[in-house]
C-alpha positions, 0 to 999 in steps of 0.5 A, spaced: 460 664 767 455 669 770 451 667 776 445 669 779 445 675 782 448 682 781 451 684 775 457 689 772 455 691 765 458 696 761 455 700 755 456 707 752 450 712 752 450 716 745 451 724 747 446 725 741 440 724 747 438 731 750 442 732 755 437 736 759 433 730 761 434 724 764 435 717 759 431 712 759 435 705 757 431 698 755 436 693 758 436 686 757 440 680 759 442 674 755 443 670 762 441 662 760 441 656 763 444 650 759 437 647 758 434 654 757 439 656 751 435 651 747 429 654 748 433 662 747 428 665 753 431 670 756 431 671 764 430 677 765 429 683 763 428 691 765 428 698 765 434 702 768 433 710 769 441 714 768 442 720 771 445 725 767 452 728 771 451 735 773 457 737 769 454 735 763 447 738 765 451 745 767 455 745 760 449 744 756 445 750 761 451 754 759 451 752 752 444 754 751 443 760 755 450 763 749 446 760 744 440 765 746 444 771 747 447 770 740 441 768 736 438 775 740 443 779 738 444 777 731 436 777 730 432 781 735 435 787 738 436 791 733 438 799 734 430 803 735 428 809 731 424 813 736 421 818 731 418 812 728 415 809 734 413 815 737 408 817 730 406 809 731 403 811 738 401 817 736 396 815 730 395 808 732 386 808 734 384 807 742 377 807 742 372 802 738 372 797 734 379 799 730 382 800 737 389 798 736 390 798 728 392 804 724 387 808 720 391 808 714 392 801 712 388 797 707 387 791 712 382 788 707 387 787 701 388 780 698 395 781 694 399 775 695 405 779 696 412 779 690 412 785 687 406 788 691 406 789 699 401 785 702 399 792 706 396 788 713 404 787 714 405 795 716 401 794 722 405 788 725 411 792 723 410 798 726 408 794 732 415 791 731 418 798 732 414 799 737 417 793 741 424 794 739 422 801 742 420 798 748 426 794 749 432 797 746 435 801 753 438 807 748 431 809 747 427 813 750 421 809 751 424 804 754 420 800 758 415 804 758 409 802 761 404 805 756 409 803 750 407 795 752 400 797 753 400 799 746 403 793 743 399 788 746 393 792 744 395 792 737 396 784 737 390 783 740 387 787 734 391 782 730 388 776 734 381 778 735 381 779 726 385 773 724 381 769 720 379 776 717 388 777 716 389 772 712 393 772 705 392 769 699 398 765 698 402 761 704 408 765 705 406 770 710 400 766 713 406 761 715 413 765 716 412 772 715 406 774 720 408 768 726 415 770 725 413 778 727 409 776 732 414 771 736 420 777 734 415 783 737 413 777 744 420 776 745 421 783 745 417 785 750 420 780 754 414 778 759 410 772 759 407 771 752 399 771 753 397 763 752 392 765 747 397 768 742 403 763 743 397 759 741 395 762 734 403 762 732 403 754 733 397 754 729 400 757 723 406 752 724 406 745 723 413 741 725 411 735 721 409 739 715 415 744 715 421 739 716 418 736 710 419 742 706 427 743 701 431 747 699 431 754 701 424 754 704 427 750 710 431 754 713 426 759 712 421 756 716 425 753 721 428 759 723 421 761 726 421 755 730 427 757 733 424 764 735 419 760 738 423 756 741 428 762 744 420 765 747 419 759 751 426 757 753 426 750 750 433 748 748 430 740 746 427 743 740 433 747 738 437 742 738 431 737 733 431 743 729 438 743 728 439 737 726 434 738 721 437 743 718 444 740 718 441 734 714 438 738 709 445 741 707 448 734 703 449 733 695 444 731 692 446 724 691 445 723 698 438 727 698 435 722 692 437 716 698 430 719 702 423 716 697 419 723 699 423 728 696 422 724 688 416 727 687 415 733 691 416 738 687 413 734 681 405 737 682 408 744 683 411 744 677 406 740 672 411 737 668 414 729 667 421 728 666 425 722 664 430 722 671 429 722 678 431 729 681 432 732 688 431 739 689 438 743 693 445 743 692 447 739 686 453 734 684 457 740 681 455 745 686 449 749 683 443 750 686 435 747 684 429 749 686 422 747 684 424 740 680 431 741 676 431 749 675 437 753 676 437 758 682 443 758 685 442 767 686 435 766 688 433 760 691 440 758 692 442 765 695 436 764 701 439 757 703 446 759 702 444 766 707 439 763 712 444 757 714 450 761 714 447 766 719 443 760 723 450 757 723 453 763 726 449 765 732 451 757 733 459 757 733 459 757 740 455 751 740 455 744 738 449 745 735 451 746 727 454 739 724 461 740 721 459 736 715 454 741 713 459 747 714 463 743 710 458 742 705 456 750 705 463 753 704 463 748 698 457 751 695 460 757 695 467 757 693 465 752 687 458 755 686 456 762 687 463 764 686 463 762 680 457 767 677 458 774 680 462 778 677 464 783 680 458 784 685 453 783 680 450 775 679 449 773 672 442 773 670 441 766 668 441 764 675 436 768 678 430 764 676 424 769 676 427 774 680 431 776 673 427 782 672 426 785 679 429 792 681 437 792 683 436 784 682 443 779 683 446 785 687 451 780 691 451 784 697 447 778 701 453 773 698 458 777 702 454 778 709 455 769 708 462 770 707 463 774 713 458 769 717 462 762 716 469 766 716 466 768 724 465 761 725 471 757 729 475 751 726 471 754 718 474 750 713 478 753 708 477 760 711 483 762 706 479 761 701 473 765 704 477 771 706 480 771 699 472 771 696 471 776 701 476 781 698 474 780 692 467 781 693 470 788 696 474 789 689 481 788 694 483 782 689 483 781 682 477 776 680 477 768 679 479 766 673 478 760 668 472 756 665 467 751 669 461 747 666 456 746 671 452 739 668 447 738 672 444 745 670 446 746 663 450 752 665 457 755 663 461 760 666 468 763 662 472 768 666 477 772 664 481 778 666 477 784 664 470 779 663 465 774 664 462 770 659 456 765 661 451 761 657 445 758 659 442 752 656 436 747 659 434 740 656 427 738 655 429 734 661 430 740 665 426 746 667 428 753 663 424 758 668 418 759 671 413 765 672 411 765 679 406 771 682 405 773 675 413 775 676 417 773 670 411 774 665 415 774 658 421 771 660 419 764 656 426 763 652 431 766 657 434 758 658 434 757 650 442 758 649 443 765 652 449 768 653 451 775 657 457 778 657 460 783 663 465 787 664 463 792 669 458 788 671 452 793 670 451 792 662 444 789 663 442 793 671 435 795 670 434 794 663 429 788 663 422 793 663 425 795 656 427 789 654 425 786 647 424 778 650 424 775 643 432 778 642 435 775 648 443 775 648 445 769 644 439 766 642 436 764 636 428 766 635 422 764 632 419 772 632 412 771 634 408 773 639 410 770 647 404 765 650 399 768 654 400 767 661 393 765 663 394 763 671 399 766 676 403 760 676 406 756 670 413 752 669 417 753 662 421 746 659 427 747 657 427 747 648 434 743 649 434 736 645 441 735 646 444 739 651 452 739 653 459 742 655 466 740 656 471 744 660 478 743 662 478 748 667 480 754 663 477 753 656 470 751 654 465 749 649 458 748 649 452 746 644 445 744 644 440 742 639 435 747 639 427 745 639 422 750 641 415 750 638 416 750 629 424 752 631 430 748 631 437 748 630 443 747 632 448 752 637 455 751 640 459 756 643 468 756 644 470 759 649 477 762 650 482 768 652 480 773 647 475 771 643 468 766 644 466 763 638 459 762 637 456 758 631 449 756 629 447 752 624 441 747 621 436 753 622 429 751 621 423 754 622 417 752 617 412 758 619 412 765 615 415 768 622 422 771 622 428 768 625 433 773 629 439 771 632 441 776 637 448 777 639 448 782 645 441 787 648 444 791 653 
């Protein structure tokens, strides 16, 4: 019954749109004459610009200002160390080719990093200490013009030599260096030189970085957030947080996106029958670099980066509530089970097993504290209980759990925790990266750690016999020679499985590693653990050893 002329239309606009910009809506009518109905031809189409209500603009501006304050307080503004800043000022070269540099730094160092730090990073870290002194109201260098000039001189040195100051690996080039430069520019709190901002942007790639997954995603996104804070770009911030929230889902949801399926295969270099995705698994264990258990290493990185970013967004609507709930469940149904009392089980540390002080659960405590401070966080009482446990103020969690997507069992009783780490032939047992974990080939061949005070294996791995890993049955022969800085070790379980009722459990595997085959099983009770091995065969002349423990 509509007639020609002005008509009133009702429509709703999703608030997912940018509230700081005018919305451009396409409108098409369906007003047709009887004759035109048969032709299905619309009479009119056009474009309507809808202005954003002032109240919404004001709320968005207030939210951005609040986020920026919270972000700067958490990530950027740290107390200055005037002694360190003064020493950096006094020793900086002020003339010649090396003006803005330091004589004691090896700028030609080409180490990838990892166990050995890439030396040129010392340059940017000293500039960061100087910038902190410049920005700290309690520093004697607060807003000191000479300090500002020297910091800029140091940045210009890096810029002039940017073609030479490139690391052989990707991490420092794409994350660490841009991250440090952005911290410095934000602290200086002046209009940033265009060429320095463009240099940072040249090291970033939003399309590339958005396609990263697991721990590497929030790690990369943090750098993009710093750039948005520096350039005052709230619209970009919302896009970044949407991508972060999208990653904090369980594996069945992630699998729906085809691009994830083969992302890790080129890196791992192993073929598997089934489709896997990296990230939070359905049993709340965590995988990275293919189907490989990494809950205490990459999983902790994923958790701490994401929880901290959720915390700084606590006064906004940026962080999705569903993502927050998934993070909390990852902590309580995953990581919590793998810690005793403040030490992560070494089986969930991946290649980081032998690092000095590896597995300390201090990062988990910090993540729990960040999550608890978010208004409306789910399961807050359970998080508080975990925080007290990590502080040694509450009795430990008790029970038995089998993480079936990771071939991993945890058994917890008053006074001890035991873990069993297996890996099927459809999984990655462990990896060697940057020459780390060069002897860890057998760590998932039925390894069983036993903890009472959590310090049983602290820093013991330098002197370990890696052919006699606790719980394993192994052929006594030389480990494979590592000929490249990265390699993935396939699991040795022809058949792997476990069952748990939540308090008792049993696990088993058909071991098939090179010439050795065996059937291994574990039965876990209150005060005893029964380990059985049978049908152990090895046609070579090498000895076969089953190890009870080595600590």
